[in-house]
Structures are given as C-alpha cells and as structure tokens.
C-alpha positions, -999 to +999 in steps of 0.1 A: +559-677+181+542-650+201+574-633+210+586-634+174+552-620+161+553-591+185+590-584+187+594-596+223+620-618+239+610-652+251+626-668+282+624-703+296+643-693+327+629-670+354+662-657+366+674-648+332+642-629+324+642-610+357+678-600+356+675-583+322+688-547+324+655-533+313+634-551+339+626-527+367+600-548+386+582-582+384+544-584+379+531-618+390+500-630+373+505-667+376+481-690+394+479-679+431+496-711+443+529-700+428+528-664+440+550-670+470+577-688+451+580-662+423+577-632+446+604-643+469+627-653+440+622-619+424+629-600+457+660-621+463+672-610+429+666-574+439+634-566+421+602-551+436+571-571+431+535-563+421+513-593+427+478-602+415+454-610+443+452-631+463+489-625+472+492-660+487+471-689+497+474-681+534+482-653+559+515-670+566+525-668+529+517-631+528+537-625+560+566-645+545+566-622+514+564-591+537+594-603+557+614-611+526+607-575+513+619-561+546+651-583+546+659-575+510+649-538+513+624-544+485+587-539+478+558-563+476+524-549+468+491-564+457+473-554+425+437-546+429+418-536+398+394-507+399+358-519+403 
C-alpha cells in the first residue's frame, strides 16, 4: 500500500531489489544484527554499501565486511549522522 501510494516499487526479494538497473548502492538501516548478512549479500551482487551504525555486532563482523569489500572490489562505509 505504501509503494502504491507514493509511486514506488515494492519487493519481497532482496536480490531482485538490489539488482534493479537504477540501484547504484545499498543503504542498510535494518536492525544491527542483520547488517552483516545484508552488507555481504549486496557486495557479492556488486553494489557498494552504506551502513547505519553500528556496522556489526562485533569487530569480527566489521572485519568480515571489510574483507568482502576488498575481495569484491566494492565499498563498505558507515553512516554517522551529524551531531
């Protein structure tokens, strides 16, 4: 209903949404426990990622995202709103 009201396209599949031709990057604003999964999936699909903080729930998760970005020649960055 929201998509219809505002002229957007609704998706129920992450990969279909991310692979749209007009999607240049992925902004992750889901609960922090899912950041790792979505960030890695997006980078594996060739999209750079901007992620809300905290990037992950541990240093190991953040390092895994950084390593994936390096392997996929992609970008992972953290969004920090201005205070």
